[in-house]
C-alpha positions as CSV (number, residue, x, y, z in Angstrom):
1,X,-9.9,-18.8,2.3
2,X,-8.1,-15.7,3.8
3,X,-9.8,-12.4,3.1
4,X,-6.0,-11.1,2.1
5,X,-4.2,-12.2,-1.0
6,X,-0.8,-11.6,-2.1
7,X,0.1,-11.3,-5.8
8,X,3.7,-10.8,-7.4
9,X,2.5,-10.6,-10.9
10,X,2.8,-7.0,-12.1
11,X,0.4,-7.9,-14.9
12,X,-1.9,-9.9,-12.9
13,X,-5.6,-9.2,-11.9
14,X,-4.8,-7.4,-8.7
15,X,-2.2,-5.0,-10.4
16,X,-4.5,-4.4,-13.3
17,X,-7.4,-3.5,-10.9
18,X,-5.4,-1.2,-8.9
19,X,-3.6,0.6,-11.7
20,X,-6.8,1.1,-13.6
21,X,-8.2,3.0,-10.5
22,X,-5.1,5.2,-10.0
23,X,-3.9,5.5,-13.5
24,X,-0.5,4.0,-12.9
25,X,1.8,2.0,-15.0
26,X,3.7,-0.5,-12.8
27,X,7.3,-1.9,-13.3
28,X,8.1,-5.5,-13.5
29,X,8.7,-5.3,-9.7
30,X,5.0,-4.4,-8.7
31,X,3.6,-6.4,-5.9
32,X,0.1,-6.2,-4.4
33,X,-1.8,-7.3,-1.4
34,X,-5.5,-7.2,-1.6
35,X,-8.7,-7.6,0.6
36,X,-11.3,-9.8,-1.1
37,X,-14.8,-10.7,0.1
38,X,-16.1,-14.3,0.4
39,X,-17.2,-14.3,-3.3
40,X,-13.5,-13.3,-4.2
41,X,-14.3,-9.9,-5.3
42,X,-11.6,-7.3,-4.8
43,X,-12.5,-4.7,-2.1
44,X,-9.3,-2.9,-1.9
45,X,-5.4,-3.2,-3.1
46,X,-2.3,-1.9,-1.8
47,X,0.6,-2.1,-4.5
48,X,4.3,-1.6,-4.0
49,X,6.7,-0.4,-6.6
50,X,10.0,1.3,-7.3
51,X,12.0,-0.7,-4.7
52,X,15.5,0.6,-4.1
53,X,16.7,-1.5,-1.2
54,X,15.8,1.2,1.6
55,X,12.4,2.3,0.4
56,X,9.5,1.7,-1.9
57,X,6.3,3.5,-3.4
58,X,3.1,2.3,-2.0
59,X,-0.3,2.8,-4.1
60,X,-3.7,2.3,-2.8
61,X,-7.3,2.1,-4.0
62,X,-10.4,0.6,-2.3
63,X,-14.2,0.4,-2.6
64,X,-16.4,1.1,0.4
65,X,-15.5,-0.1,3.8
66,X,-12.5,-2.2,3.1
67,X,-9.8,-1.3,5.4
68,X,-9.3,-3.6,8.4
69,X,-6.4,-3.5,11.2
70,X,-5.4,-6.8,9.7
71,X,-5.2,-5.6,6.3
72,X,-3.1,-2.4,7.5
73,X,-0.9,-4.9,9.3
74,X,-0.2,-6.7,6.2
75,X,0.2,-3.7,4.0
76,X,2.9,-2.4,6.3
77,X,4.4,-5.9,7.5
78,X,5.4,-6.5,3.9
79,X,7.6,-3.6,3.0
80,X,9.1,-3.3,6.6
81,X,9.5,-6.7,7.8
82,X,9.4,-9.0,4.7
83,X,11.4,-6.6,2.5
84,X,13.2,-4.9,5.4
85,X,12.7,-1.4,4.1
86,X,13.4,1.9,6.0
87,X,10.5,3.8,4.7
88,X,7.4,3.7,2.4
89,X,6.8,6.7,0.2
90,X,3.3,7.7,-1.3
91,X,2.6,10.5,-3.7
92,X,-0.8,12.1,-4.3
93,X,-2.2,14.9,-6.4
94,X,-3.1,17.9,-4.0
95,X,-6.8,17.7,-5.4
96,X,-7.3,14.4,-3.8
97,X,-8.3,15.3,-0.3
98,X,-10.0,11.9,0.5
99,X,-6.7,10.2,-0.2
100,X,-4.7,12.6,1.7
101,X,-6.9,12.5,4.7
102,X,-6.6,8.6,4.6
103,X,-2.9,8.7,4.2
104,X,-2.5,11.3,7.4
105,X,-5.1,9.0,9.2
106,X,-3.1,5.8,8.8
107,X,0.2,7.4,9.9
108,X,1.9,8.9,6.7
109,X,3.6,12.2,7.1
110,X,4.0,14.9,4.5
111,X,7.4,15.5,3.2
112,X,7.1,18.1,0.6
113,X,4.8,19.2,-2.3
114,X,6.0,19.6,-5.9
115,X,4.3,22.5,-7.6
116,X,3.1,21.9,-11.2
117,X,3.9,18.1,-11.1
118,X,0.3,16.8,-11.4
119,X,-2.3,18.0,-13.9
120,X,-4.6,18.6,-10.8
121,X,-2.1,20.9,-9.1
122,X,0.8,19.9,-6.8
123,X,2.1,16.5,-6.2
124,X,2.3,15.6,-2.4
125,X,5.0,13.3,-1.4
126,X,4.5,11.4,1.9
127,X,6.3,9.1,4.1
128,X,6.0,6.3,6.6
129,X,9.2,5.3,8.4
130,X,9.4,1.9,9.9
131,X,10.1,2.8,13.4
132,X,7.1,5.2,13.3
133,X,4.7,2.7,11.9
134,X,1.7,2.0,14.3
135,X,0.5,-1.0,12.2
136,X,3.5,-3.3,12.9
137,X,4.2,-2.8,16.5
138,X,5.0,-6.2,17.9
139,X,5.6,-7.8,14.5
140,X,9.3,-7.3,15.0
141,X,9.0,-10.0,17.6
142,X,8.0,-12.5,15.0
143,X,4.4,-13.0,16.0
144,X,3.8,-15.0,12.7
145,X,0.6,-13.0,11.9
146,X,1.5,-12.4,8.3
147,X,1.9,-15.9,7.4
148,X,-1.6,-16.6,8.9
149,X,-3.3,-13.7,7.1
150,X,-2.3,-13.8,3.7
151,X,-2.7,-16.3,1.1
152,X,-0.9,-16.4,-2.3
153,X,-2.9,-16.3,-5.4
């Protein structure tokens, strides 16, 4: 079994796992990609919601050392190449330094902060544009990696 799993059930186990950790209530269009270990335990999940034809919102949570290059490829291949979106948005409270650092590390750029928009302070809005995404370089040539990496649940 692949260590990456896709789930399109907004009420499914992966969505529940992620949403419980980030205190998020998904819409009916919520989709997830997860990394699981050999015992099928969830290590990390990326969720997508609020699709509008040009963008979606990305939500992320993980445990331990869960991020791999293949996972990041799959996480950005889905919105940019499968859904053909122009950008992915992320929001984080200004108090979440670990999440902010992670977002910057994988290539998100800050757009703006909204004062008083989160109980912990400001709400940061970040963006990743398709043409700037370092994780899908070469994927536009149809290398087929996504089909090899992700199994459906």
